[in-house]
Each structure stands twice: as C-alpha cells, then as structure tokens.
C-alpha positions in Angstrom: -37.9 157.4 227.5 -37.2 160.2 225.5 -35.0 159.3 222.2 -31.4 160.4 222.4 -31.3 162.7 219.6 -34.9 164.0 220.5 -33.0 165.2 223.7 -30.1 166.9 221.8 -32.7 168.8 219.8 -34.5 169.9 223.1 -31.2 171.0 224.6 -30.8 173.0 221.5 -34.0 174.8 221.2 -33.5 177.5 224.0 -30.4 178.3 221.7 -32.0 178.7 218.8 -34.8 180.9 220.3 -31.8 183.2 221.6 -30.5 183.6 218.2 -34.0 183.8 216.5 -35.1 186.6 219.0 -32.8 189.1 217.5 -34.0 188.7 214.0 -35.8 191.5 212.6 -39.4 190.5 211.7 -40.7 193.6 210.4 -41.5 191.7 207.2 -44.6 189.7 209.2 -45.0 192.7 211.3 -44.7 195.9 209.3 -46.3 199.3 209.8 -47.6 200.0 206.5 -51.1 198.9 205.4 -49.9 197.5 201.8 -47.1 195.4 203.6 -49.7 194.6 206.4 -51.7 193.0 204.0 -48.8 191.3 202.3 -47.6 189.7 205.5 -51.3 188.6 206.4 -51.5 186.5 202.7 -48.4 185.1 203.8 -49.4 184.0 207.1 -52.4 182.5 205.7 -50.6 180.7 202.5 -48.3 179.0 204.8 -50.9 177.9 207.3 -52.9 176.6 204.4 -49.7 174.7 203.1 -49.0 173.3 206.4 -52.5 171.7 206.8 -50.8 169.1 204.2 -47.2 169.7 205.2 -47.8 168.9 208.4 -50.1 165.6 208.4 -47.6 164.4 205.5 -44.5 164.5 207.6 -46.4 163.1 210.5 -47.7 160.1 208.4 -43.9 159.1 206.5 -42.6 158.8 210.8 -45.4 157.2 211.7 -45.3 154.6 208.5 -41.7 154.3 209.1 -41.6 153.7 212.8 -44.6 150.9 212.8 -43.7 149.0 209.9 -39.9 148.8 210.3 -38.3 145.8 209.6 -38.1 144.8 213.7 -41.5 145.6 214.4 -43.2 141.9 213.8 -46.6 143.1 215.2 -47.5 145.1 212.4 -49.9 144.2 209.5 -48.2 142.5 206.7 -50.5 142.8 203.5 -48.1 142.2 200.4 -51.3 141.9 198.2 -52.9 145.3 199.0 -52.7 147.8 195.9 -55.8 150.1 196.5 -58.4 152.0 198.8 -61.0 154.9 197.1 -61.3 156.5 200.6 -57.6 156.9 200.7 -57.3 158.2 197.1 -59.9 160.4 197.7 -57.8 162.0 200.6 -54.7 161.8 199.1 -56.1 163.6 195.9 -58.9 165.7 197.5 -57.2 167.3 200.4 -54.4 169.2 198.4 -56.6 169.9 195.4 -58.9 171.6 197.5 -56.3 173.5 199.4 -54.7 174.4 196.0 -58.3 175.9 194.9 -58.8 178.1 198.0 -54.7 179.2 198.0 -55.6 180.0 194.2 -58.4 182.2 194.8 -56.9 184.3 197.9 -53.6 184.8 195.7 -55.5 185.6 192.7 -58.2 188.5 194.9 -54.9 189.8 196.7 -53.0 190.3 193.8 -55.5 192.5 192.1 -56.4 194.1 195.4 -52.8 195.3 196.0 -51.8 195.7 192.5 -49.0 198.7 193.2 -50.3 200.9 189.9 -54.0 200.9 191.8 -54.9 203.5 194.1 -55.5 203.3 197.4 -59.2 203.3 198.8 -58.2 202.9 202.5 -55.5 204.0 205.1 -56.1 200.5 207.0 -58.6 198.2 208.3 -60.9 200.4 209.8 -60.4 203.7 207.8 -61.2 204.6 204.2 -59.4 207.7 202.7 -60.9 210.7 203.1 -62.2 211.9 199.7 -60.1 215.3 199.7 -56.8 213.6 200.6 -54.0 214.1 197.9 -51.5 211.6 197.8 -47.6 212.6 198.1 -46.0 212.2 195.0 -42.1 211.0 195.4 -39.9 210.2 192.3 -37.4 207.5 192.6 -34.0 207.0 190.9 -32.2 203.9 191.4 -28.5 205.1 190.7 -25.1 203.1 190.9 -25.4 202.1 193.8 -27.5 205.0 195.8 -31.3 206.2 195.8 -32.2 209.8 194.4 -35.9 210.8 195.8 -37.2 214.0 194.3 -40.6 215.4 195.9 -42.1 217.5 193.0 -44.3 219.2 194.9 -42.3 220.4 197.7 -39.1 221.1 195.2 -37.0 219.5 197.1 -34.4 216.1 196.5 -32.1 213.9 198.9 -29.8 210.9 198.3 -30.4 208.3 200.4 -32.9 209.4 202.4 -36.8 208.9 202.3 -39.1 210.7 204.6 -42.8 210.2 204.5 -46.3 211.6 206.4 -47.9 209.3 208.7 -51.6 208.4 207.2 -50.8 210.0 204.2 -51.3 207.9 200.7 -47.7 208.3 198.8 -47.3 207.3 195.1 -43.7 206.7 194.0 -42.8 207.2 190.4 -40.0 204.8 189.9 -37.0 204.5 187.4 -33.3 203.9 187.0 -30.3 205.0 185.6 -28.4 202.4 183.8 -29.8 198.9 185.2 -32.4 197.3 186.4 -32.8 197.6 190.0 -35.5 196.8 193.1 -37.1 199.8 195.0 -38.2 197.7 198.4 -39.0 199.2 202.2 -40.5 196.3 204.2 -42.1 198.8 206.7 -44.1 200.0 203.8 -45.1 197.9 200.9 -43.6 194.9 198.6 -40.6 195.3 196.1 -41.0 196.4 192.6 -38.7 197.1 190.2 -37.1 199.8 188.7 -36.1 200.0 185.2 -33.9 202.7 183.0 -36.5 204.3 180.6 -39.1 203.1 182.1 -41.7 204.1 185.1 -43.0 202.2 187.6 -45.8 203.2 189.9 -46.5 201.8 193.8 -49.2 203.2 196.1 -48.7 202.9 199.8 -49.1 204.5 203.2 -47.2 204.4 206.1 -49.5 204.0 209.5 -47.5 205.1 212.2 -44.3 206.8 213.0 -41.3 204.5 212.5 -37.5 204.7 211.9 -36.6 201.8 209.5 -34.7 201.4 206.0 -34.8 200.8 202.5 -32.9 198.5 200.3 -32.1 197.5 196.8 -33.6 193.8 196.3 -32.3 193.1 192.8 -28.2 192.4 192.3 -27.3 195.3 190.4 -23.2 195.5 190.5 -20.3 196.0 192.9 -22.2 198.3 195.4 -25.5 196.4 195.6 -25.3 195.4 199.2 -24.5 198.6 200.0 -27.5 200.3 198.4 -29.9 201.1 201.3 -31.1 204.3 202.4 -32.9 205.8 205.9 -36.5 205.4 205.9 -38.8 207.5 208.3 -42.6 207.9 208.8 -43.1 210.9 210.9 -46.3 213.2 211.9 -47.7 215.7 209.0 -46.2 218.5 211.4 -42.9 216.9 211.7 -42.5 216.4 207.9 -43.3 219.6 206.9 -40.7 220.9 209.4 -37.9 218.5 207.6 -39.0 219.8 204.2 -38.4 223.4 205.6 -34.8 222.3 207.1 -34.0 220.6 203.4 -35.0 224.0 202.0 -33.1 226.0 204.5 -29.6 223.8 204.4 -29.3 222.0 200.6 -27.9 223.0 197.6 -29.4 222.7 193.9 -29.8 219.7 192.0 -30.0 220.8 188.5 -29.0 218.8 185.2 -25.0 219.5 185.8 -25.4 218.5 189.4 -27.0 215.3 188.6 -24.7 214.3 185.8 -22.3 214.4 188.6 -24.1 212.5 191.2 -25.0 209.9 188.2 -21.2 208.7 188.8 -21.2 205.3 190.6 -20.2 205.6 193.9 -20.6 203.3 197.0 -21.6 204.1 200.6 -22.7 207.7 199.7 -24.0 209.6 202.8 -27.1 211.5 203.0 -27.8 214.3 200.6 -29.9 216.9 200.3 -31.2 219.5 198.2 -33.1 222.4 198.7 -33.8 223.3 195.0 -34.6 220.7 192.0 -34.8 221.1 188.3 -38.8 220.7 187.6 -38.6 218.5 184.6 -35.3 216.2 185.9 -37.2 213.4 186.4 -38.6 213.3 183.0 -35.3 214.0 181.8 -34.0 210.9 183.7 -36.9 208.6 182.6 -36.5 209.5 178.8 -32.6 209.6 178.9 -31.8 212.9 177.9 -30.3 214.8 181.2 -27.3 215.7 178.7 -27.5 218.7 176.4 -28.6 217.8 173.0 -29.6 214.5 173.6 -33.4 214.0 171.7 -35.7 212.6 174.7 -36.7 209.0 174.1 -40.7 210.0 174.1 -40.2 212.9 171.4 -38.2 210.2 169.7 -40.9 207.7 169.5 -43.5 210.6 168.6 -41.2 211.7 165.3 -40.8 207.8 164.7 -44.6 207.4 164.8 -45.3 210.4 163.0 -42.9 209.5 160.2 -44.2 205.8 159.7 -47.7 207.1 159.8 -46.6 209.4 156.6 -44.7 206.8 154.9 -47.9 204.9 155.1 -50.0 207.5 153.9 -47.8 207.7 150.6 -47.9 204.2 150.0 -51.3 203.6 150.3 -54.1 203.4 147.5 -56.1 206.5 146.8 -59.3 205.0 147.7 -57.9 203.8 151.0 -56.3 207.1 151.5 -59.5 208.8 151.0 -61.6 206.9 153.3 -59.1 207.4 155.9 -59.3 211.0 155.7 -62.9 210.6 155.6 -62.7 208.7 159.3 -60.4 211.5 160.5 -62.9 214.4 159.5 -62.1 215.1 156.1 -63.6 214.9 152.7 -61.3 215.1 149.3 -62.9 216.7 146.9 -60.4 216.7 144.3 -56.7 215.1 144.3 -55.4 218.7 145.7 -58.4 220.1 147.7 -59.7 218.9 151.2 -62.1 220.4 153.1 -63.0 219.7 156.7 -66.7 218.6 157.8 -69.0 221.1 159.2 
C-alpha cells in the first residue's frame, strides 16, 4: 500500500510539471557554443554530485526505516564500531568524484576563459583562418546598456544584434558602478567595471531572438536593466547596420553625457554615427572636456617617479642603468649612444 504522504506527492506531480513547463530553460539549452559548453559542464557536475547525493538520500531513508524502534526484527549490535570496507566506500567514492570534478572544472575553466580567442564555431566546425571577429564595445550605464560597433561606426542602446557563426569580441566597461553583462543564449556573465576593460569572446550558432540582463545588483533600476538580443544571418546583420545608419542620430561626447544620466526602462535607441574615441574616453574617464585621461595620468606619474628615482640614485648605479638602456656616460655632463 502506498503511504498517504507519497500519494499526495504523486497527485501534485502533474501540477508541478505543468508549472515547470513554462520555465525558460535557455541556460541549459542555449544556441551559442560557449554557453552550450558551460551548460554541458553544469550537467556533468550535477550528475557527478548525484552519484553521492542519491545513494546517501536512499541510505538515510533505508536505515531510518529498517532500524526504527518498532522494527524488532532488525539486528541490534550495540558494540559494533568499525568496518574497513565501509570506511573505504564512505571516503573513497567522494574523494574520486571530487578529483574527477576538479579535473573537469580545471580544464573547462581554462578552455572557456572569456579572454581566450575562440578556436571553433561549434563542436564540428573550426574557425576559418581568415575569419575576423566582430568587435562590440559595451558600456554598462545607470540603468541601461550602450553597444558601440566601432568598425561599423554605429551605436545602440538596449539592443544587441550579432551575425550567426561570426566570432564576437566584446570589450566591456562601465560608467559609475560595477555591473555584470550576461546573455544566457551566448555565454556566461562577465563583470563590467568603471575604469577597467574586460573581454568576452563568444559566437552565436543559429538565429535567435532573446534577451540580455544585468546579473549584478547596481542600484534602483537594476531589475529593469535588460536589453534585446538577436542573432541573425550575415545578410540580415548587414541590412540592420544600414538601417541604423539611415535612421539614427550621432553619439558624440555631448550627447553621451546626456545619455549617461541615470534613467530607468529606456527604450531602444540607435545612433548612425559615433565618435571614434568615445569608448576610449569612457574607459579612461575623460569624456568631459578638460579632464585628463587615466592612462595619460598614469604614464605621467610613472615618468615622474622614474625621474625622481634617477635623481636620487648614486652616480655609479645611474651609470650602470644608463649603460643597460643603451647609453654610455663619458663625462658627468656628456652621454653618447652605443653604436
């Protein structure tokens, strides 16, 4: 006879299945090769862990039922305290699974490094040697996403379109706070940080209409910080680029400063032109006129530190350093280059 609690569970099973059927399983069934490999890693990891979890749950239920107080037929051995075979199983099986899991994770972590250039379109197709990746510059703003296509000379807000079977190299930064760029169909998330640039290499393997999100809390408009994502054929991508060029405005530094102001639920915007150095200025935090770019500031600081160190250095050490740099000191006031 089936226990009452189990009968209730069986009755609710169809309802649970119906509710779960409406869930979006894009994480485990993506259309991009990088995301597909990550999904495979998740499945393999879960199965390996279930090799321990399922037997443990089964044995807990089995022992609880067999050795319950009302079961007088169960063996009672109060002096039992050790079994070498049991110890080997208890410690050996989890240890082997941890070793295998660690090995798989180590290999895939390096193989799926977001900075690592792609070497294949999918499991059966390598990338042709002549293929040039599409570069997309991504800026996480408050609370919207800016996408700059430097080679096409266009930009969009809250809309990302990429061609199918073309490697895409994302250069990612942020304006004010740390965020995270995540397109479940394409690849795993990667952080976007102000004053820093992160890289993500990915490829879309078939046409798709999906979405991207911010996966790191960044303030009041975080939950609405979403964007439309589409993977299209190369011809459709070229047509989309031409439509943006025909119907958009120009994203110069002045318009960017207006766009940068915090806003929530921004509609899709398209720009037919964009300043060539805009992403560089966003990255180095010098969009505003008169502000020194971070990279130039660091170069100046490094140069001044070098000059101060040289000035404090003893003459003999300075001579050796000059010789190493290709200079020979002949007199205290004269230097000549090595021939």
